[in-house]
N, C-alpha and C positions, 0 to 999 in steps of 0.2 A: 664322607662327602660323596655325592653322586656325580659320576664322571660322564657316562654314556647311557643312552636309552635307545632301543630300537623297537619299533612296533609294526607287526605284520609285514615284515620284509619278504618280498618275493622277487626272484631273479631267474630268468630262463635264457638259454641261447637257442633260438629257433624253437623247436618243439621239445627240447631237452630241458627239464626243470633242474635248477641247481638247489634251490630251497624255496619253501612256500609258507607264507604267513608265520614266520618265526619272530618271536619277541624275546627280548632279554634286557637286563640291566648290568652295568659294570660300575662298581663302587671303588673308592680309594682303597688301595692295598690288595685288590684282587689280582691274582696271577694265574692266568687261564691258559691251558693248552687246548688247541683246536685239532680234533682228530676226524678224519674222514678218508674214504677211498679217493684215489686220484680221479680228477675229472668231475667231482660233484660240487665244486665251488668254494673250496677253502680260501684260495688266493683272491677270488672274486669278492668274498665277504670281507676280507682284510682291506681290500682296495676301496670298498664302499665305506667302511668305517674311517678310512684315511681321507675320504673326500675325493678320491681319484676316479671313482665310478659311481653311477647312480643305480638304485634298485628300480625294477619295473613298477613295483608298488610298495607302499609302506613309507615310514619316516624314520630318520636317524636324528637324534638330538645329542649334541656335545656341549657340555658345560662351558660357558664363555670364559671361565677362569682356567680351563684346561688346554694345554697345547698338545698336539698329536705328533709323535715322531714315528716314522715308518721306515723299517729296514726291509727292502725288497729283494727278491731272488735275483732279479735282473736290474741292478742299479743303473741310474742315469748319471753321467759325469759330464763335465766340460772337458772333452777329450784332449784338447790341445794344451791344457794347463797341467801343472805339475801335481804330484801327489799331495804335497803340503798345501798348495793353493786350493785343491778340492776339499781337503779336510778342514782347513781354516777358511771356509768360504763365507761364513755368516757375517753380516754387517753388524758388528758388536764391538764396543770399546775394548773389551778384554782381548778379543781376537787381534785387533789392530795393534795394540800396545805390545802384546807378546810377539807378534810377527816382527815388529820393529826392534824389539830387544834381542831376538835371535839373530837378526841381521847385524846388529851392533857387536854382539859377541863374536860372530863369524869374522867380522872385519877388524876386531880388536879396537873399536873406537871408544876409548875410555871416557871421553867427555860426554858422548851421547849415552853411553851406558849409565853414567851417574845420573843424568837427567831422567832417563827412563825408569831407573830404580825408584826414584821419588814418585813418579807418576803411577808405577805399578803398586807402590805402597798405598797411594791415595785411592786407587781403584780396588784395592784388596784382591789383585789378580794373581798373586803367587800360588794360591790353591788351584786356580784354573790351569796355570802353567804346569804344575806338578801333575795334575790329572791328565793333561794332554800327553806329557812325556811317559807316564805310566801306561796309557792306552797304546801309544805307538810302540813302546818297548815290548809289551806283552804280546802284541800282534805281529812282532818282528817286521815292522815297517821301518826300514833303515835308510833307504834311498829316497829322501824327501823330494829331490829334484827330478825324479824320473817322470816322463810324460805318460799320462794315464793310458792313452791309446796304445802304448807299447807293452802294457802289463798283461800277464797271463790271467786266465779266468779266476784262479785261486787268489792271486794278488789283488785283483779288482774287488773280490768279495771282502777281503780283509780291510782294504782302504774304505770301502762303503761302510763296514761295521765301525771302523774308527771314526768316520765322519758322523755317524749316527750317535755314538756314545759321547763324542765331543760336543755335539749340538745339545744333547740333554744337559750337559754340565753348564751350558750358558743360560738355561731357562730359569727365570725367577719364579715362574708360575708352576702349577701342578702339571706333571707330564704323564701322558698316556702313551706307552711305548708298544708299537705293533711290530712283530718280527716274523719274517717268513723264512724258515730254515736257516737260522743264524749260525749253526755249527758246521754247515757244509764247507769243506776246504780248510777247516781248522784242525791242527793236530791236537792230541789229547791234552797236552799242557795248556794250550790256548783255551780249550773247552773248559777245563777245570778252573782257569782264571776267570773266564766269563761267568761261570756258575757263581763264583764268589762275588764278582763285581755286581751282578744283578741282584744277589741276595743282600749285599750291603746297602746298595742304593734303595731308597724308599720309593720304588716305582710301582705303578699300576701297569700290568703287562698282559698282552694277548699274543700268543705265539703259535706257530706251526713248526713242529720238529719231529724228526724220525728217531732222535736220540732219546731212548727211554730213561737212561740214567740222568741226563740233563733235564728231562721233563720232570722227574721225581724231585730233583734237588731244587729246581727253580719255581715250579708251579704248585698251587694248592687246589686247583679245580680243573676239571676236564669237560669240555663241550664236545659232543659228537654230532656230526651231520650225517644222517642216514635216511634214505628214501624221502628226501626233501624236508625232513623234520629235524629238530634239534633236541638232544637229550643232555641233561646236566648231571655230572657226578662230582662230588666233593671227595678229595683225597688223592692218593697216588695211583700209578698205573695198574698195580695189582688189584687195588680196590675197584678200579674201573672195569677190569676184566670180570671180576666176580659179580659186580652189580649188573653189568651188561648181560652176562649169562643168565642171571635171575630174571632180567627183563624179558629176554627172548623166550625163556621157559614160560613165563606168564602169558606172553603174546601167543605162543603156540597153544596153550591151554584155552585161551579165550577164543582162538580161531576154531579149535575142535568143538567147543561148546556152541559157537555160532553155526557150525556145519550141521550139528544135530538139530538145532532149532530150524535151520534152513530147510532140512529135509521134511520136517513136520509141516512147516508153513507152505512149502512147495506143493505138498500133497493137498493141503486145504485149498490153495489157489486153483489147482487143477479141477477140483470138484465144485468149487464155489461159482455159482452164476454171477454175472455182473450185477451185484446188489447195489442199491442206492442208500442203504441204511448207514447211519453215522459210524456204528461199530465196525461194519464191514470195510468201509472206506479207510478208517484208521488202521485196521489190521492189514489192509493192502499196502498202505504207505509204510507201515512197520516192516512188511515183508522185504521191501527194496533195501531198507537199511540193514536188515539181517543178511540179505544176499551179498551186500558190499563187504560186510565184516567177514563172512564165510569165505569169500574169494580173495581176501587179503593175503599177502605172502610175506613171510619173514625172510629178509635177505640173508642168504647163506654165503658168508664170506670165506668159508673154509674150502680152499682149493684142494681137491683130492688128486694128488699127483702120483698116479700109479704107473711109474716109468718102467719100461722094458729096457734095461741098460745093456749096452754091448758088453760082452764077457771080458773080464780082465784075465790076462795070462799070468804066468809066474813072475815075469819081469815087468816092473813098472817104469821107473826112471832112475838112472844112476848118473851121478856127477863125480868125476875123479880128477883131482888136481886142476880145477878149472880156474883160469886167470882171465880177467876182463878189465880193460881200462879204456878211458877216453882221454888221450893225452896224459897229463899228470894225474888225472883223477882215477883212482882205483875203485872198481866196483866189486870184483871178486879176486881174492888173492890166495890161490891154492885151495879152493873150496871143495870139500868132499861131502856128499850126501846121497843116501839111497832111500827112495820112497817105498813104503810098504802098502799092502792092500788095505783099503778102508781108512787110510790115514787122513786126519784133518789138521792141517797146518796153517797157523796164522803167520803173516809176514808183516812186520812193523819196522818203523824207522822214520827219521826226519825226511822231509822232501829233498830230493836231489841226491840221495845216497845209493840209488840203483835198484829200487824195488821193481819198477816197471821193466828195466833192462833184464833183471832176473827172470821175470815172467816170460819175456820174449825169448830168452835163451832156452827155457824149458820147452817152448813150442817150436824151437828151431827157426825162429824168425830173426834172430840176432846171432851172428857168428861168434865163436870163442876166439880169444887170442891164442890160448893153448889149453891142453887138457882134453878130457873125453866126456862126451854126453851120449849115453845109451838110453834110447826110448823104446819101450816094449812094442812089439808089432801090433798088439791088440789095442793100444791106447788110442782113444778118440777124445780129443780135447773139446771142451765147451768153454769158451772164453767170454765171460760177462764183463766187458771192458767199460771204461769211462767214456769212450768215444761215442757210445750210443748207437742208435739205428742209423742206417744209411737211408735217408729219406728220399723217396722217389716221387716225382710230381705225378699227380693224377692217378695214384695207386691207392686202392682201398685196403683196409685192414685184412679182409678175408683173402683178397688177391695176393697180398704180400705173404701171408702164411702158406697159401697153396703153392707159392713159388718154391718152397722148400720140400713140401710133400702134401699129397692129398689126404693122407690119413696118418694116425699116430698109433703104433702098436702098444698094447697094454701088457703088463708083466704076467697077468693071469690068462692071457689069450684074448683074442678079439682085437678090435681097434676102435678108435674114435675118428670121426671126420674132422676136418680142419675147423668147421663151424662149431662142433661139439666141444673140441679142445679149447677154442676161444671162449666159450661160455664158462668153462671151468676157471678161466682167468678173468671172470667178471666182465667180459665183453658181450653185452647183450646183442641179439640179432640186429637191432637197429645200429648199434655202435660198430658192428663188423663192417658196415658199409660206409663208415666215415673215412675220409681221406687222411692219409698219414700225417700230413702237415697241419691237420686240425686237431690232433690229439694233444692233451696236456703233457707237460714234461714227465710226470709220473706215469701216465698211460703209455708213453713211448718206452719207458723203462720196463714196464710190465710186459709189453709186447716183445721187447728185446729178450727178456728172460724166457718167455714162452718159446720163441724161435730157437733159442739155444737148446732147451730141453727137448724140443721137437726132433732134434737130431740124435737123441739117445746117447749122450757122451758118457764116458766112464771116468773121466778126470776133469772135474770142474775147476775153473779158475775164476774167482769172483774179485774184481778190482773195484773197491769202494761200492759194493752193491747196494748199500742202504741209502745212498744219496738219491733223493727224489722219489723213493718208493714209499707208499703209504704204509701206516702201521699194520692194518689188517693183512696186507699182502706180505709184509715182513714177517709177521707171526707165523703165517702159513709156510713161507720159505724156510724159516728156521725149523719148523716141524718136519718138512720134507727132507732137509739136509741131515737132520738127526737120524733119519731112517735110511738115508741114501747109502747104498753099499759100495759106491766107488770112492775115489780119492777126491778130496776137496782142499784147494789152496785159496786162502782168503787174505786179501790185502785190504785193511780197513782201519779207520780210526774210531769205529763204533764199538765202544767198550762192552755194551750189553750184548750185541750180536756176537762179538768174539768170545766173550765169557761163556755163552751158551753152546758154542760150536767147536772150538778148537781144542786139541789135545795138548799142543805145545806151540811155541813161537820160534820163528827164525828172526832174530833181531839184527837188522842192518845198522851197524854202529858208525859206518863211514870209514874211508881209507881202506876199503876191501875187507874189513873185519865183519864177520857174521857169526853170532853166537846162538846156540840152541838153548832156549829157556824152557824148562819142564813145567809149564803151568799156563794159566790163562792170562788175559790182559790185566785184570785187576790185581792178581797176585804179582805180576811183573811190576806194576806201578808201585805197589807197596814195597817191594824189594828195592826198587830204584830210589824211592824216597829215603829209605833207611841208609842206603849208600851215600846219598847226597848229604844227609845229616852228619854221617861219620866224616865225610870229606870236609865239611864246614868246620867241625870241631878240630880236625887235624890241621887245617889251614890256619885257624886262629892261634893254635899252640905254636906252630912254626913261625908265624908272623911275629908273635911276641918275642920269641927267642932271637930271631934275625934282626928285628927292628932296633933292639936295645943298643948294640954297638954303633949302628948307623946314626942314630939320634945323637950319640955322644960325639960323633965326628962333625955333626952338622949344627952344633950348638950356636955357632956364629951366624947361621943363615937367618935372613930376615924374611918377613912375610912379603909375598908378591902383592901387586896391586889388587889382583882378583881376590886373593886370600884375605887381604885387609878389608875389602868391601864385603866379603862374605862374613867376616867376624863382626863388622859393624851391623850388618843385617840381622845376624843371629842375636845380638844383644837386644835389638828392637823387638824381634819375634818373641824372645823369652819374656820380655816385659809385657807384651800384649797377651801372651798365653797365660801368664800368671794372673793377670788382671781378669781375663775371661773366666779362669778357673774359680777365682774368688767370687765373682758375680753369680756363677752357676751354683756354687755351694750355698750362697745366701738364698737363692731362689728355692733350692731344695728344702730349706727349713720351713717353707710355707705349707702348712698342713692341708690347705684347701686346693692345692695344685692337682689338676686332673692326672689320671694314671698315664695317659698317652704322653703328656708333657714331661712327667717324671722320667718315663722310659727314654724319651728323646734327650733330655738333659744328662741322664746317666750315661748314655752312649757317647755323648759329646765329651764328658769328663774323661772317659776312657781314651778317646782319641787324643785329647789334649795331653794326658799323661804320657802317652806314647810319643807324641811330638816333642814334649819337654825332654824326655830321656834321650831322644835322638839328637836334638839340638845341643843339649848340655854336653853330650859325648863329643860332638864335633867342635864345640867351643873349647873343650879341654885340649883336643888335638891341636887346634890352631894356637891356643895360648902357650903351648909348650915349645913352639917354634921360636 
């Protein structure tokens, strides 16, 4: 099924073109990642497709049977309403009935619950309720009654994501989902769940993301916006890099060929009098086409960061028996660690366990409760923090960089002017005279990184550096950090970035416990999942042993009202599921059934089997009481 078509879209801001005459189609089942440098129009294109902006030229057509859902980087809420009111905001019978049911459960209104259960059955809204609870649970949205305007940036993003996913579940029509950096502010567990969720749901998807593992798992096609044009690549990120390299090589060969032809034709033009013959005029016209091809440039996104780093002495940083708490909350509990030259350390842990406090302690921005912190005399910190740039009004990019230094010394001697250094970071001469407040979020991040490196630090601290940075800049940053001779401390949820760069991990487990894991992020996740599986098996064994005598003592206990209602509902569900299963099995015997329908029905039978097992197990538990 055809979802979206765009024909000759053009969009510019002032004299700066975002894209020019791009055309494309999106079909059912397409899952597309959009890649481009910051500031070239990724978000603008998403907003045009979502109907929130208009192109300067060209047309967009969306199938009338398709609904568009858009997850934005800066979501808009009803600020004075609660979390749950913003999430369950749609005017839909399922939303209203589930909201009433949750209120009845909260107030233990048995009569109202009974009436609502019948209505929920009639609407078939139990699946919707289950989906809502799964989404809220996985995104760790627990305080439903919090007022949205009081939430942190990360909490707002998770609420916005929940709202988008819940809205999709309400749609009876085909859904085209557009997502702008959905993994920002999500921990790795949430990202992995979102990967599975988007893969299970039969969605058509267009997204912008910096998370390359997420990109590979969720998408099957890559679009790249470069120099106002769009290029399409099928496959994963590695395939994109290979195909792009081949494309650039072909472009360079074509330009070289055009240059040779241009030199020959230029010589002819200089010697040729202004003839009026048809052949001469045609050759003159062709000359200008050859000249344009010869003067074409292939964009070089490879930042060559030849840094002259401040010398590292023998002592880096030592922490001895460090204690740090905030009231009852322990951050460090007798922590010992000594950093070595050239060490690359990853710092991970759940939100609120003290990662940022630890970073501030290293830089002597946060006092210790007790213990010793020794920082080497030669250490120069470079802190790439989440707070971003300090935006000053009426200050241009070039003026901002010159406020730190007029030139940048190179490792092999010589120096670069502030303007030349900016060009290495893909700030064109025109862009250098843009005011800071007019830069995109990603451009501000790139400028922030530039100003940190401009000071020649020898101990880099990168706090969630991949948020809002474009993939071309990230690839170059990774290359630079791999060759960087100083120390690097990275706080990040980006698995790909961490896997590429860190030697080991400091894992903040909470309550002041910090463990040293000798491996990268993916290896840590594998180990963690193995431990979780062992704990689950152990808990099951212990529960079986412990529950037996307790059940013997409670033989006379009767079912509560809620349990009786649950048992009645399970009986109804089992009957419905068995009936549906038989119907599907009958349908599957039809030899003329299309492959897509066979696949869909087979998947549904698998879901039904799982639900039957789950409900039968619960039925047994309740029946034994």
